[in-house]
Backbone as a chain_set.jsonl record, in Angstrom:
{"seq": "XXXXXXXXXXXXXXXXXXXXXXXXXXXXXXXXXXXXXXXXXXXXXXXXXXXXXXXXXXXXXXXXXXXXXXXXXXXXXXXXXXXXXXXXXXXXXXXXXXXXXXXXXXXXXXXXXXXXXXXXXXXXXXXXXXXXXXXXXXXXXXXXXXXXXXXXXXXXXXXXXXXXXXXXXXXXXXXXXXXXXXXXXXXXXXXXXXXXXXXXXXX", "coords": {"N": [[-51.881, 78.849, 101.022], [-50.927, 78.072, 98.456], [-52.511, 75.858, 96.685], [-53.521, 72.606, 95.307], [-54.864, 73.284, 92.963], [-53.692, 75.706, 92.235], [-51.088, 74.809, 91.768], [-51.501, 73.164, 89.546], [-52.328, 75.173, 87.784], [-49.959, 76.648, 87.588], [-48.229, 74.766, 86.276], [-49.609, 74.17, 83.911], [-49.813, 76.723, 82.739], [-47.087, 77.157, 82.418], [-46.472, 75.221, 80.53], [-47.688, 76.31, 78.289], [-46.198, 78.628, 77.964], [-43.737, 77.5, 77.317], [-44.457, 76.386, 74.876], [-44.942, 78.735, 73.399], [-42.402, 79.799, 73.365], [-40.832, 77.963, 72.125], [-39.32, 78.006, 69.697], [-37.504, 80.041, 70.273], [-36.072, 79.011, 72.499], [-34.967, 76.789, 71.279], [-33.36, 78.032, 69.393], [-31.467, 79.274, 71.087], [-30.306, 76.935, 72.023], [-29.278, 75.927, 69.685], [-27.078, 77.493, 69.28], [-25.174, 76.622, 71.122], [-25.575, 73.954, 71.674], [-27.569, 71.037, 71.075], [-29.653, 71.932, 69.549], [-32.319, 71.334, 70.232], [-33.66, 71.868, 72.573], [-35.92, 73.561, 73.054], [-37.904, 72.271, 71.536], [-37.995, 69.743, 72.755], [-38.655, 70.299, 75.481], [-41.05, 71.621, 75.244], [-42.648, 69.611, 74.139], [-42.61, 67.703, 76.23], [-43.79, 69.099, 78.42], [-46.192, 69.603, 77.251], [-47.38, 67.105, 77.34], [-47.658, 66.94, 80.096], [-49.497, 69.016, 80.508], [-51.792, 67.979, 79.182], [-52.308, 65.779, 80.808], [-52.963, 66.927, 83.232], [-55.301, 68.356, 82.978], [-57.86, 67.386, 83.781], [-57.331, 66.6, 86.339], [-57.466, 66.035, 89.731], [-55.715, 65.535, 91.745], [-53.645, 65.282, 94.744], [-51.107, 67.675, 95.726], [-48.496, 66.56, 95.9], [-48.81, 64.232, 94.365], [-49.38, 65.319, 91.871], [-46.936, 66.538, 91.267], [-45.343, 64.231, 91.168], [-46.445, 62.832, 89.013], [-45.91, 64.676, 87.004], [-43.103, 64.584, 86.996], [-42.676, 61.924, 86.124], [-43.787, 61.985, 83.536], [-42.165, 63.882, 82.282], [-39.621, 62.694, 82.364], [-40.134, 60.547, 80.72], [-40.921, 61.697, 78.279], [-39.354, 63.896, 77.491], [-36.554, 64.513, 75.623], [-32.921, 64.087, 75.565], [-30.744, 65.637, 78.011], [-32.448, 67.169, 79.498], [-34.907, 65.982, 80.261], [-34.383, 63.972, 82.362], [-33.233, 65.794, 84.211], [-35.154, 67.89, 84.75], [-37.164, 66.138, 85.467], [-36.079, 64.973, 87.768], [-36.068, 67.222, 89.419], [-38.864, 67.659, 89.828], [-39.616, 65.224, 90.919], [-38.354, 65.326, 93.383], [-39.672, 67.545, 94.333], [-42.147, 66.415, 94.713], [-41.601, 64.676, 96.842], [-40.932, 66.556, 98.814], [-43.348, 67.797, 99.207], [-45.095, 66.011, 100.302], [-48.105, 64.934, 101.781], [-49.061, 67.517, 102.068], [-51.557, 69.91, 101.8], [-51.666, 72.524, 101.147], [-49.203, 74.867, 100.094], [-46.837, 76.778, 101.783], [-44.717, 79.738, 101.676], [-42.334, 78.92, 102.768], [-42.529, 76.181, 102.371], [-42.427, 76.087, 99.574], [-39.866, 77.054, 99.235], [-38.438, 74.909, 100.339], [-39.077, 72.917, 98.51], [-37.729, 73.872, 96.236], [-35.202, 73.819, 97.277], [-34.684, 71.052, 97.705], [-35.13, 70.114, 95.082], [-33.335, 71.603, 93.433], [-30.821, 70.964, 94.503], [-30.848, 68.247, 94.029], [-30.751, 68.157, 91.236], [-28.212, 69.246, 90.918], [-26.665, 67.217, 92.073], [-27.273, 65.02, 90.401], [-26.36, 65.915, 87.893], [-23.757, 66.317, 88.496], [-22.771, 68.908, 88.905], [-22.345, 72.474, 89.486], [-23.125, 75.838, 90.567], [-22.129, 78.38, 88.266], [-21.191, 77.071, 86.049], [-22.404, 77.394, 83.638], [-25.153, 76.431, 83.319], [-28.539, 75.281, 83.982], [-28.51, 75.535, 86.704], [-27.402, 77.966, 87.279], [-29.451, 79.727, 87.209], [-31.236, 78.543, 89.036], [-29.945, 78.215, 91.604], [-29.346, 80.945, 92.507], [-32.018, 81.85, 92.651], [-33.034, 80.108, 94.6], [-31.468, 80.864, 96.827], [-32.447, 83.456, 97.192], [-35.071, 82.844, 97.877], [-34.697, 81.589, 100.358], [-33.892, 83.757, 101.868], [-36.034, 85.476, 101.841], [-38.576, 84.492, 102.645], [-40.6, 85.281, 104.341], [-42.232, 87.337, 103.601], [-44.619, 87.825, 101.118], [-44.515, 89.685, 98.999], [-41.82, 90.532, 98.988], [-40.651, 88.051, 98.529], [-41.612, 87.398, 95.937], [-40.584, 89.511, 94.308], [-37.797, 89.565, 94.836], [-36.952, 86.952, 94.324], [-37.575, 86.666, 91.623], [-35.948, 88.629, 90.346], [-33.435, 87.726, 91.098], [-33.339, 85.227, 89.858], [-33.509, 86.029, 87.182], [-31.189, 87.589, 86.892], [-29.32, 85.59, 87.358], [-29.788, 83.894, 85.163], [-29.028, 85.63, 83.042], [-26.374, 85.907, 83.657], [-25.149, 83.736, 82.575], [-24.462, 84.318, 80.008], [-21.874, 85.394, 79.647], [-20.328, 83.343, 80.572], [-18.023, 80.561, 80.316], [-18.755, 77.414, 79.225], [-18.586, 74.46, 81.156], [-19.821, 72.116, 81.453], [-21.918, 69.601, 79.964], [-23.104, 69.532, 76.485], [-22.379, 72.049, 75.535], [-19.895, 72.49, 76.629], [-18.062, 71.416, 74.905], [-17.447, 73.39, 73.156], [-15.805, 75.066, 74.487], [-14.066, 78.077, 74.956], [-15.562, 79.305, 72.989], [-18.152, 79.025, 73.746], [-18.819, 81.145, 75.308], [-20.656, 84.227, 75.37], [-23.166, 83.461, 74.724], [-26.458, 82.898, 75.863], [-27.451, 80.471, 78.221], [-29.583, 77.786, 77.339], [-30.912, 76.031, 79.155], [-30.763, 77.437, 81.562], [-32.403, 79.481, 80.814], [-34.948, 78.287, 80.321], [-35.395, 77.442, 82.895], [-35.621, 79.882, 84.216], [-38.043, 80.736, 83.109], [-39.746, 78.839, 84.255], [-39.622, 79.577, 86.96], [-40.571, 82.204, 86.815], [-43.241, 81.808, 85.997], [-44.208, 80.465, 88.229], [-44.018, 82.504, 90.17], [-45.939, 84.19, 89.108], [-48.366, 82.98, 89.759], [-48.59, 83.104, 92.462]], "CA": [[-51.465, 79.848, 100.036], [-50.772, 77.516, 97.115], [-53.107, 74.524, 96.741], [-53.301, 71.799, 94.103], [-55.373, 74.025, 91.804], [-52.643, 76.667, 91.881], [-49.962, 74.057, 91.202], [-51.926, 72.82, 88.191], [-52.301, 76.411, 87.0], [-48.536, 76.927, 87.314], [-47.649, 73.837, 85.307], [-50.302, 74.338, 82.628], [-49.343, 77.995, 82.184], [-45.694, 76.97, 82.007], [-46.461, 74.458, 79.274], [-48.045, 77.25, 77.221], [-45.026, 79.496, 77.785], [-42.74, 76.719, 76.575], [-44.936, 76.318, 73.491], [-44.74, 80.049, 72.78], [-40.963, 80.084, 73.277], [-40.158, 76.765, 71.613], [-38.311, 78.373, 68.698], [-36.479, 80.842, 70.954], [-35.231, 78.103, 73.288], [-34.226, 75.954, 70.338], [-32.306, 78.885, 68.821], [-30.411, 79.355, 72.101], [-29.634, 75.642, 72.075], [-28.534, 75.75, 68.432], [-25.815, 78.223, 69.394], [-24.167, 75.941, 71.958], [-25.984, 72.59, 72.019], [-28.106, 70.123, 70.063], [-30.761, 72.596, 68.841], [-33.576, 70.618, 70.462], [-34.173, 72.103, 73.93], [-37.28, 74.085, 72.991], [-38.779, 71.215, 71.018], [-38.125, 68.681, 73.759], [-39.332, 70.713, 76.712], [-42.427, 71.914, 74.857], [-43.336, 68.323, 73.997], [-42.771, 67.091, 77.545], [-44.773, 69.819, 79.224], [-47.484, 69.406, 76.599], [-47.91, 65.866, 77.936], [-48.068, 67.304, 81.457], [-50.733, 69.802, 80.383], [-52.896, 67.074, 78.848], [-52.576, 64.898, 81.951], [-53.445, 67.679, 84.395], [-56.535, 69.088, 82.685], [-58.96, 66.886, 84.613], [-56.655, 65.916, 87.444], [-57.714, 66.691, 91.02], [-54.848, 64.853, 92.707], [-52.911, 66.08, 95.726], [-49.93, 68.371, 95.198], [-47.392, 65.616, 95.764], [-49.109, 63.334, 93.245], [-49.23, 66.119, 90.652], [-45.5, 66.659, 91.005], [-44.803, 62.916, 90.796], [-46.89, 62.55, 87.648], [-45.137, 65.576, 86.149], [-41.75, 64.017, 86.898], [-42.727, 60.71, 85.301], [-44.05, 62.368, 82.149], [-41.001, 64.583, 81.739], [-38.558, 61.705, 82.154], [-40.548, 59.681, 79.61], [-41.224, 62.389, 77.023], [-38.385, 64.937, 77.134], [-35.292, 63.907, 75.224], [-31.682, 64.712, 76.011], [-30.492, 65.722, 79.453], [-33.48, 67.964, 80.175], [-35.923, 65.127, 80.861], [-33.943, 63.516, 83.682], [-32.951, 66.901, 85.132], [-36.432, 68.443, 85.201], [-37.863, 65.059, 86.156], [-35.498, 64.887, 89.113], [-36.565, 68.368, 90.19], [-40.259, 67.47, 90.235], [-39.684, 64.065, 91.809], [-37.999, 65.826, 94.714], [-40.781, 68.413, 94.736], [-43.177, 65.503, 95.215], [-41.175, 64.225, 98.174], [-40.973, 67.696, 99.739], [-44.733, 68.246, 99.418], [-45.896, 64.877, 100.78], [-49.137, 65.197, 102.798], [-49.348, 68.956, 102.185], [-52.686, 70.341, 100.982], [-51.301, 73.869, 100.698], [-47.786, 75.169, 100.248], [-46.435, 78.109, 102.229], [-43.469, 80.181, 101.05], [-41.26, 78.053, 103.278], [-42.671, 74.899, 101.672], [-41.917, 76.298, 98.212], [-38.41, 77.143, 99.387], [-37.917, 73.555, 100.548], [-39.204, 72.222, 97.223], [-36.619, 74.309, 95.385], [-33.967, 73.353, 97.907], [-34.51, 69.635, 97.365], [-35.076, 69.938, 93.634], [-32.114, 72.185, 92.874], [-29.669, 70.17, 94.94], [-30.923, 66.95, 93.346], [-30.226, 68.403, 89.888], [-26.767, 69.421, 91.073], [-26.074, 65.897, 92.328], [-27.427, 64.178, 89.217], [-25.503, 66.414, 86.826], [-22.406, 66.533, 89.031], [-22.459, 70.285, 88.521], [-22.591, 73.501, 90.493], [-23.311, 77.183, 90.022], [-20.957, 78.941, 87.604], [-20.742, 76.201, 84.958], [-23.266, 77.688, 82.482], [-26.242, 75.456, 83.269], [-29.777, 75.709, 84.628], [-28.229, 75.832, 88.112], [-27.062, 79.382, 87.419], [-30.739, 80.361, 87.513], [-31.91, 77.926, 90.18], [-29.313, 78.486, 92.901], [-29.637, 82.313, 92.955], [-33.43, 81.92, 93.035], [-33.149, 79.402, 95.88], [-30.893, 81.714, 97.879], [-33.398, 84.549, 97.425], [-36.204, 82.254, 98.595], [-34.294, 81.371, 101.75], [-33.719, 85.045, 102.543], [-37.221, 86.329, 101.715], [-39.81, 83.706, 102.68], [-41.542, 85.786, 105.347], [-43.102, 88.321, 102.949], [-44.959, 87.409, 99.763], [-44.055, 90.665, 98.012], [-40.356, 90.41, 98.919], [-40.375, 86.758, 97.906], [-41.865, 87.462, 94.497], [-39.693, 90.449, 93.614], [-36.379, 89.209, 95.001], [-36.696, 85.676, 93.649], [-37.625, 86.876, 90.173], [-34.767, 89.356, 89.875], [-32.269, 86.856, 91.295], [-33.378, 84.224, 88.792], [-33.205, 86.695, 85.907], [-29.76, 87.928, 86.896], [-28.595, 84.332, 87.211], [-29.915, 83.491, 83.762], [-28.218, 86.518, 82.198], [-24.952, 85.721, 83.973], [-24.595, 82.641, 81.766], [-24.02, 84.819, 78.696], [-20.418, 85.581, 79.623], [-19.633, 82.166, 81.102], [-17.516, 79.476, 79.482], [-19.394, 76.182, 79.693], [-17.717, 73.34, 81.547], [-20.678, 70.93, 81.55], [-22.837, 69.371, 78.873], [-22.662, 69.669, 75.096], [-21.768, 73.37, 75.341], [-18.495, 72.476, 77.075], [-17.214, 71.046, 73.771], [-17.069, 74.623, 72.463], [-14.822, 75.765, 75.337], [-14.193, 79.541, 74.988], [-16.576, 79.751, 72.028], [-19.477, 78.99, 74.373], [-19.074, 82.471, 75.891], [-21.403, 85.114, 74.493], [-24.476, 82.86, 74.461], [-27.236, 82.583, 77.064], [-27.705, 79.041, 78.319], [-31.006, 77.477, 77.171], [-31.471, 75.454, 80.378], [-30.937, 78.544, 82.508], [-33.531, 80.274, 80.321], [-36.202, 77.57, 80.596], [-35.559, 77.456, 84.357], [-36.16, 81.199, 84.559], [-39.468, 80.732, 82.746], [-40.429, 78.041, 85.277], [-39.719, 80.388, 88.178], [-41.442, 83.351, 86.531], [-44.636, 81.371, 86.003], [-44.554, 80.211, 89.63], [-44.239, 83.812, 90.799], [-47.181, 84.756, 88.571], [-49.585, 82.383, 90.343], [-48.585, 83.29, 93.917]], "C": [[-51.479, 79.288, 98.614], [-51.273, 76.073, 97.129], [-52.898, 73.778, 95.423], [-53.814, 72.481, 92.838], [-54.341, 75.029, 91.31], [-51.438, 75.966, 91.24], [-50.284, 73.632, 89.773], [-51.859, 74.038, 87.281], [-50.862, 76.771, 86.613], [-48.009, 76.055, 86.175], [-48.311, 73.943, 83.935], [-49.873, 75.64, 81.96], [-47.914, 77.869, 81.665], [-45.619, 76.207, 80.69], [-46.788, 75.362, 78.087], [-46.897, 78.209, 76.927], [-43.939, 78.765, 77.006], [-43.159, 76.541, 75.115], [-44.629, 77.619, 72.748], [-43.264, 80.335, 72.517], [-40.148, 78.904, 72.743], [-39.03, 77.122, 70.639], [-37.167, 79.164, 69.327], [-35.523, 79.946, 71.742], [-34.387, 77.202, 72.388], [-33.103, 76.746, 69.68], [-31.154, 79.039, 69.814], [-29.604, 78.064, 72.134], [-28.826, 75.377, 70.805], [-27.167, 76.412, 68.507], [-24.744, 77.409, 70.123], [-24.5, 74.481, 72.262], [-26.502, 71.807, 70.839], [-29.286, 70.698, 69.281], [-32.097, 71.875, 69.034], [-34.232, 70.945, 71.809], [-35.62, 72.587, 73.911], [-38.279, 73.04, 72.548], [-39.044, 70.168, 72.102], [-38.944, 69.106, 74.963], [-40.784, 71.087, 76.436], [-43.234, 70.624, 74.736], [-43.612, 67.699, 75.364], [-43.827, 67.771, 78.391], [-46.146, 69.827, 78.564], [-48.159, 68.148, 77.12], [-48.397, 66.115, 79.364], [-49.395, 68.059, 81.419], [-51.93, 68.899, 80.111], [-53.294, 66.213, 80.049], [-53.234, 65.631, 83.112], [-54.805, 68.335, 84.186], [-57.69, 68.67, 83.586], [-58.435, 66.117, 85.816], [-56.876, 66.69, 88.737], [-56.873, 66.048, 92.124], [-54.233, 65.824, 93.701], [-51.65, 66.659, 95.086], [-48.786, 67.398, 94.935], [-47.586, 64.689, 94.569], [-48.984, 64.056, 91.908], [-47.757, 66.243, 90.285], [-44.902, 65.326, 90.549], [-45.195, 62.55, 89.371], [-46.13, 63.414, 86.644], [-43.736, 65.03, 85.927], [-41.723, 62.823, 85.956], [-42.896, 61.049, 83.826], [-42.852, 63.061, 81.513], [-39.861, 63.614, 81.454], [-38.862, 60.852, 80.92], [-40.565, 60.41, 78.269], [-40.268, 63.497, 76.615], [-37.056, 64.268, 76.808], [-34.094, 64.634, 75.811], [-31.544, 64.702, 77.519], [-31.644, 66.371, 80.203], [-34.53, 67.108, 80.865], [-35.53, 64.619, 82.235], [-33.735, 64.652, 84.68], [-34.235, 67.533, 85.656], [-37.247, 67.377, 85.933], [-37.381, 64.89, 87.582], [-35.978, 66.03, 89.994], [-37.972, 68.08, 90.713], [-40.459, 66.219, 91.085], [-39.348, 64.477, 93.236], [-39.022, 66.824, 95.233], [-41.913, 67.576, 95.315], [-42.851, 65.028, 96.625], [-41.333, 65.342, 99.203], [-42.397, 68.135, 100.067], [-45.652, 67.127, 99.895], [-46.822, 65.297, 101.922], [-49.428, 66.682, 103.006], [-50.488, 69.334, 101.237], [-52.482, 71.752, 100.456], [-49.821, 74.094, 100.968], [-47.601, 76.604, 100.723], [-45.174, 78.513, 101.466], [-42.299, 79.322, 101.515], [-41.317, 76.665, 102.638], [-42.112, 74.996, 100.251], [-40.395, 76.379, 98.228], [-37.799, 75.76, 99.549], [-38.017, 72.716, 99.274], [-38.037, 72.582, 96.311], [-35.273, 73.898, 95.97], [-33.683, 71.894, 97.523], [-34.304, 69.445, 95.863], [-33.781, 70.426, 93.021], [-30.89, 71.369, 93.259], [-29.668, 68.775, 94.317], [-30.416, 67.064, 91.909], [-28.711, 68.517, 89.932], [-26.07, 68.073, 91.26], [-26.129, 65.014, 91.088], [-26.465, 64.594, 88.106], [-24.054, 66.6, 87.228], [-21.91, 67.93, 88.663], [-22.817, 71.247, 89.635], [-22.806, 74.828, 89.784], [-22.003, 77.663, 89.387], [-20.444, 78.126, 86.439], [-21.607, 76.33, 83.71], [-24.323, 76.602, 82.29], [-27.486, 76.07, 83.905], [-29.554, 76.074, 86.096], [-27.848, 77.287, 88.334], [-28.303, 80.258, 87.554], [-31.288, 79.852, 88.838], [-31.265, 78.251, 91.523], [-29.508, 79.934, 93.367], [-31.097, 82.484, 93.382], [-33.647, 81.26, 94.391], [-32.61, 80.248, 97.023], [-31.819, 82.872, 98.214], [-34.628, 84.049, 98.169], [-35.884, 82.088, 100.075], [-34.251, 82.669, 102.537], [-34.998, 85.871, 102.6], [-38.534, 85.559, 101.824], [-40.762, 84.078, 103.821], [-42.581, 86.715, 104.718], [-43.347, 87.917, 101.504], [-44.421, 88.382, 98.723], [-42.539, 90.627, 97.866], [-39.961, 89.122, 98.204], [-40.494, 86.863, 96.392], [-40.846, 88.336, 93.779], [-38.241, 90.003, 93.669], [-36.043, 87.903, 94.269], [-36.644, 85.879, 92.139], [-36.374, 87.571, 89.659], [-33.502, 88.522, 90.042], [-32.19, 85.794, 90.205], [-32.995, 84.84, 87.45], [-31.726, 87.057, 85.811], [-28.899, 86.676, 86.723], [-28.613, 83.839, 85.774], [-28.985, 84.311, 82.868], [-26.723, 86.35, 82.453], [-24.32, 84.626, 83.127], [-24.061, 83.13, 80.424], [-22.497, 84.874, 78.619], [-19.635, 84.359, 80.093], [-19.081, 81.269, 79.997], [-18.065, 78.172, 80.054], [-18.361, 75.119, 80.041], [-18.514, 72.05, 81.732], [-21.531, 70.814, 80.29], [-22.222, 69.575, 77.5], [-21.935, 70.989, 74.861], [-20.296, 73.385, 75.725], [-17.543, 72.09, 75.946], [-16.705, 72.28, 73.03], [-16.021, 75.42, 73.222], [-15.079, 77.27, 75.299], [-15.276, 80.054, 74.042], [-17.991, 79.678, 72.592], [-19.821, 80.318, 75.042], [-19.785, 83.345, 74.863], [-22.792, 84.608, 74.163], [-25.175, 82.541, 75.779], [-27.591, 81.1, 77.069], [-29.2, 78.729, 78.203], [-31.652, 76.876, 78.42], [-31.692, 76.49, 81.461], [-32.151, 79.38, 82.126], [-34.858, 79.577, 80.591], [-36.461, 77.486, 82.099], [-36.094, 78.799, 84.837], [-37.652, 81.265, 84.247], [-40.284, 79.955, 83.769], [-40.642, 78.857, 86.551], [-40.662, 81.566, 87.968], [-42.911, 82.953, 86.57], [-45.097, 80.981, 87.403], [-44.876, 81.517, 90.343], [-45.581, 84.393, 90.365], [-48.432, 84.186, 89.221], [-49.65, 82.561, 91.863], [-49.427, 84.494, 94.318]], "O": [[-51.972, 79.93, 97.687], [-50.547, 75.168, 97.538], [-52.191, 74.253, 94.535], [-53.258, 72.28, 91.759], [-54.143, 75.182, 90.105], [-50.848, 76.475, 90.287], [-49.434, 73.729, 88.889], [-51.392, 73.95, 86.145], [-50.584, 77.145, 85.474], [-47.412, 76.56, 85.224], [-47.639, 73.818, 82.911], [-49.601, 75.666, 80.76], [-47.574, 78.404, 80.61], [-44.792, 76.52, 79.833], [-46.226, 75.197, 77.004], [-46.655, 78.559, 75.772], [-43.295, 79.349, 76.134], [-42.313, 76.543, 74.221], [-44.127, 77.607, 71.624], [-42.92, 81.029, 71.561], [-38.928, 78.86, 72.895], [-37.921, 76.6, 70.748], [-36.004, 78.985, 68.963], [-34.306, 80.107, 71.659], [-33.237, 76.896, 72.701], [-32.022, 76.211, 69.434], [-29.989, 78.946, 69.427], [-28.379, 78.086, 72.256], [-27.809, 74.684, 70.845], [-26.212, 75.955, 67.879], [-23.56, 77.489, 69.793], [-23.786, 73.835, 73.028], [-25.959, 71.89, 69.738], [-29.857, 70.01, 68.436], [-32.911, 71.812, 68.112], [-35.258, 70.355, 72.149], [-36.453, 72.084, 74.664], [-39.369, 72.931, 73.109], [-40.185, 69.766, 72.327], [-39.822, 68.373, 75.418], [-41.651, 70.896, 77.289], [-44.379, 70.561, 75.184], [-44.718, 67.224, 75.624], [-44.661, 67.109, 79.008], [-47.156, 70.035, 79.237], [-49.374, 68.127, 77.318], [-49.417, 65.57, 79.787], [-50.303, 67.776, 82.2], [-52.972, 69.045, 80.749], [-54.477, 65.955, 80.272], [-53.977, 65.03, 83.888], [-55.399, 68.826, 85.147], [-58.417, 69.522, 84.097], [-59.018, 65.122, 86.248], [-56.517, 67.864, 88.832], [-57.271, 66.023, 93.289], [-54.295, 67.04, 93.518], [-51.193, 66.191, 94.043], [-48.181, 67.419, 93.863], [-46.635, 64.396, 93.845], [-48.532, 63.47, 90.924], [-47.382, 66.072, 89.125], [-44.059, 65.293, 89.653], [-44.382, 62.024, 88.612], [-45.752, 62.947, 85.57], [-43.24, 65.016, 84.801], [-40.851, 62.723, 85.092], [-42.229, 60.47, 82.969], [-42.559, 62.848, 80.337], [-39.211, 63.707, 80.413], [-37.958, 60.482, 80.172], [-40.26, 59.814, 77.236], [-40.36, 63.997, 75.493], [-36.502, 63.541, 77.632], [-34.236, 65.664, 76.469], [-32.138, 63.877, 78.212], [-31.806, 66.155, 81.404], [-35.001, 67.465, 81.945], [-36.278, 64.816, 83.194], [-34.028, 64.495, 85.866], [-34.397, 67.698, 86.866], [-37.939, 67.679, 86.905], [-38.179, 64.687, 88.497], [-36.261, 65.834, 91.176], [-38.239, 68.24, 91.904], [-41.387, 66.167, 91.892], [-39.988, 64.026, 94.185], [-39.22, 66.937, 96.443], [-42.559, 67.973, 96.284], [-43.722, 64.985, 97.493], [-41.803, 65.113, 100.317], [-42.627, 68.774, 101.094], [-46.873, 67.289, 99.889], [-46.396, 65.923, 102.892], [-49.993, 67.056, 104.034], [-50.402, 69.11, 100.029], [-53.058, 72.131, 99.436], [-49.263, 73.581, 101.938], [-48.148, 77.535, 100.132], [-44.628, 77.719, 100.7], [-41.385, 79.034, 100.743], [-40.282, 76.047, 102.392], [-41.412, 74.096, 99.788], [-39.723, 75.842, 97.348], [-36.757, 75.468, 98.962], [-37.141, 71.898, 98.996], [-37.432, 71.709, 95.689], [-34.317, 73.659, 95.232], [-32.587, 71.557, 97.076], [-33.417, 68.707, 95.433], [-33.19, 69.744, 92.183], [-30.021, 71.114, 92.424], [-28.607, 68.19, 94.104], [-29.729, 66.167, 91.42], [-28.011, 67.955, 89.089], [-25.015, 67.823, 90.675], [-25.155, 64.338, 90.758], [-25.838, 63.753, 87.462], [-23.219, 66.99, 86.412], [-20.792, 68.108, 88.18], [-23.498, 70.89, 90.596], [-22.685, 74.926, 88.562], [-20.916, 77.391, 89.896], [-19.387, 78.431, 85.887], [-21.553, 75.478, 82.824], [-24.383, 75.945, 81.251], [-27.481, 77.231, 84.314], [-30.329, 76.841, 86.666], [-27.955, 77.793, 89.451], [-28.205, 81.412, 87.972], [-31.752, 80.636, 89.667], [-31.974, 78.536, 92.489], [-29.814, 80.139, 94.541], [-31.384, 83.177, 94.358], [-34.365, 81.795, 95.236], [-33.237, 80.334, 98.079], [-31.967, 83.235, 99.381], [-35.172, 84.765, 99.009], [-36.702, 82.41, 100.936], [-34.539, 82.686, 103.734], [-35.055, 86.863, 103.326], [-39.513, 85.923, 101.172], [-41.619, 83.286, 104.212], [-43.684, 86.861, 105.244], [-42.402, 87.691, 100.749], [-43.924, 87.961, 97.679], [-42.023, 90.683, 96.75], [-39.05, 89.111, 97.377], [-39.588, 86.466, 95.658], [-40.303, 87.937, 92.749], [-37.533, 90.056, 92.663], [-34.975, 87.776, 93.671], [-35.775, 85.331, 91.459], [-35.8, 87.155, 88.653], [-32.593, 88.603, 89.216], [-31.111, 85.498, 89.69], [-32.246, 84.244, 86.676], [-31.093, 86.856, 84.774], [-27.882, 86.699, 86.03], [-27.589, 83.42, 85.234], [-28.251, 83.763, 82.046], [-25.903, 86.618, 81.574], [-23.099, 84.583, 82.974], [-23.288, 82.427, 79.773], [-21.907, 84.444, 77.629], [-18.406, 84.346, 80.018], [-19.612, 81.23, 78.887], [-17.861, 77.868, 81.229], [-17.391, 74.909, 79.311], [-17.962, 71.02, 82.117], [-21.825, 71.813, 79.635], [-21.014, 69.761, 77.353], [-20.985, 71.047, 74.08], [-19.528, 74.197, 75.209], [-16.352, 72.396, 76.01], [-15.672, 72.233, 72.363], [-15.416, 76.341, 72.673], [-16.196, 77.705, 75.579], [-15.844, 81.122, 74.27], [-18.927, 80.206, 71.991], [-20.991, 80.587, 75.313], [-19.558, 83.228, 73.659], [-23.522, 85.248, 73.407], [-24.57, 81.985, 76.695], [-27.984, 80.543, 76.043], [-30.006, 79.344, 78.9], [-32.809, 77.172, 78.719], [-32.681, 76.437, 82.192], [-32.842, 79.921, 82.989], [-35.804, 80.219, 81.047], [-37.614, 77.461, 82.531], [-36.919, 78.856, 85.749], [-38.432, 81.793, 85.04], [-41.392, 80.363, 84.117], [-41.72, 78.825, 87.144], [-41.462, 81.889, 88.847], [-43.737, 83.683, 87.117], [-46.272, 81.152, 87.729], [-45.887, 81.621, 91.038], [-46.279, 85.016, 91.165], [-49.468, 84.851, 89.232], [-50.652, 82.209, 92.485], [-49.538, 84.802, 95.504]]}, "num_chains": 1, "name": "protein.A"}
């Protein structure tokens, strides 16, 4: 269903989306963080895009290279967090030439839980996990049908992202604002939604 060419397409398309939304993501981060999320993630995925253009590696190797580049080139917390996701995606896709919906679900299972462990955080704390965990749950419940998978995962991720608007942050730089962090959509939850949306688009 999803071979190495499709994975490359996903990551390259995502890098372009991050470029297009660099200012938007940075504005979200300016409200509650360091005002650098869009700049950092656009730069990191730009490095991924350049590396993948003429890369015919296996899926697992593509994910591992992506992880390495993100950890090296994305500043702040985002580099280690996204890097951890893709490093675990590499582990979950070892020796797989094509990914089924269940394989994709396992990639998100490993990746999301690894982010949770690294950040010592959980759903409901106004982070990227508020997008990723609802999407993961939808994947687990809908991985028999491609159409159900695509529609349910996308809406779950979007609802999760939007749920961060009313949350009070208890993790990261935003937590310093306490109650004043409410009323702002989390930038990490937003970039995570974009990642999921671009995956859905190539399935």
